N, C-alpha and C positions, 0 to 999 in steps of 0.2 A: 573134790578138786578135779579139774579137767585133766583128761589124759593127754599125753603128748600128741595123740592123733587128733584130739578134738580141737586144739588150738590152731594147727595149720589148716584144719578143715574150715574153721570159722574164718580164718584169714583168707583162704582161697575162695570161699563161697560168699560170706556176708560182705566183706570189705570191697572186693572187686565189683560185686553186683551193685552195691550202693553207689560206687563211683560211676559205673556205666549208666545207671539210671539218672544220676545227677547230671552227668555230662550230656546225656541225650536230651534231658529236659532243658538244661541250660542253653545248649547250642540250638536246640529246636526253637526255644522261646526267642533267643537272640536272632535266629534266622528269620522268624516270623516278624519280629520287631523291625529289623532292618528292611525286610521286604515291604512292610506296611509304610514305614517312613519314606522309603524310596518311591513307592508307588504314589503316596500322597504328594510328595514333592513334584513328581512327574505330572500328576493330574493338575496340581496347582499351576505349574509352569505352563502346561498346555492350555489351561483356561486363560491365563494372563496373556499368552501369545495370541490366542483367539480374539481376546478383547482388543489387543493392539492392532491386529489385522482388520478387525471390524471397524475400529476408529479410522484406520487408513482408508478403507473402502468408503466409509461415510464421508470423509473429506473429499475423496476423489469423485464420488458420485453425486454429492449434494452441495458441498461448500464451494467447490470450484465452478460448477455450472451456475450455482446461485450468484456467485460473484460476477460471472460473465453477464447474466441476466440483469443484475443491478447496474452494471456498467452501461448496458444498452438502454435501460430505462433512464438513467441519468443523462445520457446523450440525447434521448428523445425530448426530455423535459427542457434541456438547454436549447435544443433546436426550436421548440415552440416559443421559448422566451425570445430568442434572437429573431425569429420570424415576426413576432409581434413588434419588436423594436423596428424592424425593417418596414412593417406596414405603417408605423407612425411617422417615419422619416421619409418614406418614398411616396410621392403623390401619384405616381403612374398607376392607373387602374390595373394594367396587365400584371405589373409586379405585385400589387396587392392581392390580385386574384391568385397568382401563383403561390404567394406566401400563405393565403388562406387555405389553399388546397393542401399544402404540406401540413398545416395545423390540423385540418379536418382528418387527414389520414392517420396522423399520430394519435389524435384523441379517440378516433373510432377503434383503432387496433389495441389500445392500451387496456390491459386486463388487471393491472395492479389495483388493489383495493384503496390504497392511499393516493396514488397518482391519478387515477382515472377521474375522480370528481374535480380535482384541480385542473386537469387538462381540458375537461369539458367546460368548466367555468371560464377558462381562458379563451377557449374557442368561441363560446357564446358572447363574451365581452368583445372580442375582436370582430365578430360578425355584426354586433350592434354598432361598433365604431365605424365600420366601413360601409354601413347602409347609406348614410347621407352624403358621402364623399368627403366633405370638409370635417376635420377633426378639431373638436373644441378643447380648450384647456382642461375642462372638467373631465373629458374622456381621457386625455393624456394622464391626468392625475390618477384616474381609476386604473389605467393600465400600469402606471408606475407601482401602485400598490399590489396589483396582481403579479407583475414581474418580480417584485421583491418576494412575494409569497412563493412563487415557483423557485426562486434561487434558494430560499430557506428550505423548501422541500427537498431540493437537490442535495443540499448540505446534510440534511437529516438522513436521507436515504443512503448517501455515501458513508456517513459516519457509522450508521447501523450495520452496513455491510462489512466495514472494516472490523467493527466490534465482534460480529458473528464469526468472521474468519479467524480473528485473534482467539476467540473462545474455543473454536475447534482445534486450533494449533496448541493452545494451552492444555486441552484434554489429551492430545497426542503426546505432548511433552510429559504430562503426568504419567501416562502409560509407559513412556520410556523409563522414567524414574522408577516406576514399580518393577519394570523388567530388570533394571540393574540390581535393585534390592532383592528381587526374586532370585536372580542368578547367585547373589551372595548367600542368600538363605539356603537355597538348594544345595550349593556346594558345602555350606557349613553343616547342614543336616547330614549330608552323605559322609563328610569327613568325620563328624562326631560319631555317627553310627558305626562306621568302619573301624574308627579308633577304639570304640568301646568293644566291638566284636573282637578285634585283635587282642585287646587287653584281657578280655575274658578267655580267649583262646590260649593266650600265653599263661595266664594264671591257672586255669583249670586243666589244661591239657599239655601245653608244650613244656612248661617247667617240670611237671612230674615225669614226662616222657624223656626228658634229657638224661635221666638216670639210666635209661635203657639205650644202649648204643644202636640197637637195631631200629629205633624209631626216629633217628636223626633225619633220614630222608623224608619221612612223612611230615616232620616239622617243617622242612624246607618247602615241600609241596603245598602245605597249608598256607605258608607265607606267600608263595607265588600266587595262589588262588585269591587270597585277599587283595594282593596288589592288582590282579586282573579286574576284580570287582570294583576297585577304586578307579582304575584307569578308564574302563569302558564307558560308564555313564558320564564321567567328566568330559570326555572327548565329544560325546553326543550332545550334551547340554551346550557346550561352547559353540559347537557347529550350528545348532538350531538357533541360538540367540544371535550369533553373528549374522546368519542369513536374514533374520528378522530385522536386525539393525541396519543392514545394508539396504533392504527395501525401504525402511523408514527414512534413512538418510536421503535416498533419492527423492522420495515424496516430499520431505521437508524442504529440500532445495527448490522443488517445483512450487510448493506453497509459498515459500519466501519470495520467489520471483513474482508470483501473482499478487502477493500483498504489496510488494514494492510498486508494481504497476498500478494498483488501485490508489496507493498514496500519491503517486505522481499524477494520475488522472484527476484526483481531487483538487490539485493546485495548479494544473497546467491547461492552457488552451490547446485543444486537440488538433487544431488546424496548423497553428504557427509554432507550437512548442514553447511559446512564451508563457509567463505567468498568467493565470486567469484573473479576472477582476477581484474575486474574493481574496486570493492570495496576495495580490498587489495591495489591497486596502489594509490587510493585516500588517504586512511588512512596512508599508508607508506610515501607518500609525506608530509603529515602533521607532522608525527613523525620526518622525516628528517629535516624539517624546524624548528621544536621545538628544536631538538638536536643542530643544528647550532646556533640558537638564544641563547640557554642556555649553549653552549659549553659542552654538555654532550656526552658520548660515545653512539654509536649505531652500532649494528652488524646485517648484512644481511646474509641470508643463503638460499640455494636451496638444496632440497632433492629429491631423486628419489627411488622408491621401486625397489629392486633388482629382476631380473628375472620375472618381472610382466607379460611379454608377454608369458613366459612359463606357468604361472598359467592360463592365458586365454586360451592358446592352449590346455592345459591338462584337465582343468576342466570346461571350458566354461566361457562366459562373465558374467553370473549370479554370479558365484563364485568370479570372478574378482571384480564385483561391491560390493559384500559383503566384500571382503578384504579392498577395499577403505573405506567403511563405518566404519569398525572396526578400521582401522588405524586412521581415523579422530576422533573416540571416544577416542582412546588412546592419541592423541594429546590434546584433550580438557581436559582430566583427568591429563595430565602430565605438560603441560606448564602453565605459569602464565596468569592471567587475563589481564595483561598489554601487553602481547606479541601479535603481529599481524601475522596471518598466514592464508593461503588460499590453495585451490587446484588450482595450477598454470596451469595445463593442463595435461590430461591423468593421469598418476601415479606420476606426479611431483608436489611438494609442495614448497611454498615460505614462508620465515619467516623474520620478523623484530623484533629484541629484543631491545626495547627502554631502554635508561639509562643503557646499559649493554656493557661492554668491551668484547674483544675476549675471555679472560680467563673464565669469568663468563658465557658468552654465550656458550662456549664449555661444561661447566658443565651441563647446561640445555639440550644441544643437546645430550650429552652422556646419560643422564637420559632418553631422548625420544628414542634414538636408542636401549638402553637396554630393555626398556619397550616393544618395538615392537618385538624385536628378542626373548624375553623371554616369550611371550604370543602367542602361536600358535592359529590360528583362527579356530573355529569349523564351518565348511562349509557344514555340512550334516552328515548323518549316516556314521560312520567309515571314516570320512574325516576331517583331521586337517591339515591346511596349515600353514607352517612356513614362515614368511615374515621377510626380513631384509631391511635395509635402508642405503643408501649411501648419505652423505651430504657434501657440500662444503660451507664454510663460510668466510666472510671477514668483518673487521671492517671498517666502512664507511669512516672515515677520511674526506678528502675534495672532495670526489667523488660525482657524481650524483647518483641517485638511479639506473638508467639504467646501469651505469658502474659497480656499486656494484653488481647488479644481474648478470651481464655478468661474472665478476670475480668469483663470488660464483658458477656459473654454470660450469666454467672451473675447479674450484677446485673439484666440485662434480664428474666430469668426471675423474679427477685424482684419486679420491677415488675409482671409479669403476675399473680403470686400476690397482690400488694397491691391489685389492682383494675383494672389496665390503664390506658391513657391517662395514663401518668405516667413520670417519669424517676427512676431509682434509681442512686445512686453507690456504687461498690465501695470497700471498705476497701483502702487501698494498703499494700504491704509496708513503706513508709517509717515507718509508725506502728503497729507490731505490738501496742502496748499498748492501742490503741483497740479496743473490743469491739463497737461499732456501726458501721453504714456511714459512710463518710467524708462530711463535710458538703460539699454541692455549692455552697454560696454562696447558695442560695435556700431558702426554706421548701419542704418536700415538698408536691407538688401531687397530689391524688388526685381523679380525675374518673372515675367509673364509666362505661365505654363498652363 
């Protein structure tokens, strides 16, 4: 049997020593585990934040300049196409030479792998067309095909640029999502680790030491230390992620503005702010389909500024551009919000008047014609330019949009021949027995201008 002295000795020696070893191993292992989990979370968070910042730098250094370069390339291709149209409609050798010089410069400076062959091909075609002076119908047809190819190339380049920018923004958004999840995971790992640490601390140390009044202060200090470990990393994590998100928010706003600008430039004429021809044709086709589906009237018109070439020749292209801008402003102030209109090419404009028959459309067109003719344009000191407009219009009936535009264009040329500053209505296919132009609903107005 053990003596009385042996039992206390075993209690004092074996049991406390086993508890100390167990506690040291347990708390040491828990401390290492918490440290490893915390460091792992910190490294993971730092790695993800580095990827976010790298994505932002990539967007700022590559996507935004690339979008700007694409916008310049699209503008150059459109300039070549418009200069080609000007060569075909302008018989003056000096104006043709000036347009060819512009085309040569753009084609020579283009380094884009897709655009350069098309620009050189357009330049060579225009050079061949202008050699003999007179332009044959076959040459016009060849240029029409080339012009359509340039327009399609413009659309493709613009669409690809928007897709690339959207892809970059989607990657940044995914990085943001990972950052949010990472924040939640980091805080969760830290909370679980500290909760487990406190639980082990309570079970293995605090609860036994509660039997000893002298260790109550040590229990409170341990609790305070654990709270400090929880509070310090949490504050630092939130601060780091908030800073990254603020930077990301500012860059996202900038990227959104650039994307909106690209989308607007893809559908808007850069000089006048009106719809471009591509956007007009899309909206006009939708309006035509709606009119046929709902059996409502729809009127199509083509207008051309009178003597616009004389304005350019007398006062320069800067004044001509200003005239186009002011005329566009008058259109926006005069026409209805439901009307569809665009700069069709050069000084030519196209219109679609939904839910509007010929008579009502004529009233709108007369209002626009009078507004333009009655408002001379201030083009500089002691220079006021009076502009008039000739328009041809046709009610759609059962025609296609292309046929309606063609008939309206022919009516517009009759208005030119008839004295300009007037509106001429085309004969519709719905009344083949009619031998004179269709009645527009108003008496014909002839104002020489």
